[in-house]
N, C-alpha and C positions, 0 to 999 in steps of 0.2 A: 824618638829624636829631631832635631831641626838644625841643621848645618851648612848655611850659605845657599838658600833655594829661591827664599825667596817668598815663602810661605806666607808668614803675616802680610807681605804686600798684597799678594797674592788676595788673599783671605780681605784684607781690605777694599781692593777693589773691587770683588765680588758684591762686598755686605754693601757700599757704597752705591754699584749697578742696580740693587736690589732695594734702595730705600730701606735697608735695615741699619737697626739703630746697636751698638754697644759697645764690646773689645774683642780683639785677640793678643793673648800675649802667651810669652815660652815660662814655663816653670822652672823650677832650680833642679827636677829630676829628667830634664830635656823634652817633657811632652810638651804639648800649646793645647793653649785654655781659650775657649771663646764664648761670651756671653751674646746672646743676640735676641732683638725683639721686631716684632713686625708680623705682617700678613703670613700664616700657616704655609700658603704655598709657597713665599717669599724664601723662607726658611729652609722649605724641604729643598728649595734649589742650592740655596746657600752650601747646606750639608751635602748635598749630591757632588757640588765644587771642591769644598774641602776633600771629601773621599777620593776625589782624582787628584789634587794636587796642582801645584805648577808644573812644565813639562821636566824639568831634572828632578822632583821629588820621586819618592817612594812612599807612602800612605801604608802602614801597615793596618790599622785600625782605627776605628773612630767608639767612643764612649757618649751616647746621647741621654740626656736626662730634662725632660719637658717639666715647665714650672710654670705656675699661673703669671698673666701680663701685668706687670706693675707699673708700667712707661717711666722706667729709671734713668733712659738715655736719652739725649735730643740727639746724638750722634754717633759715627763709628770710629774709634781709633785704635792704634796697636799703642798698647801699654805696657809698663814694666814693671 
């Protein structure tokens, strides 16, 4: 559940800092979904940041699914 902690903007900042492409969005069930493309070490750093979250957040867990790189995105965005 994400409520008012700036989690998506935190993820946007981290993804842009690491030159990753993709998106982050809130799902109807209250979870957050992110899809990123980039260098593996940068993705691992992004995932570590998401597991930490912004200062006011409490991250209960993450599920990670690796996929083949397809170069689908040209930037990183918050989507709805």
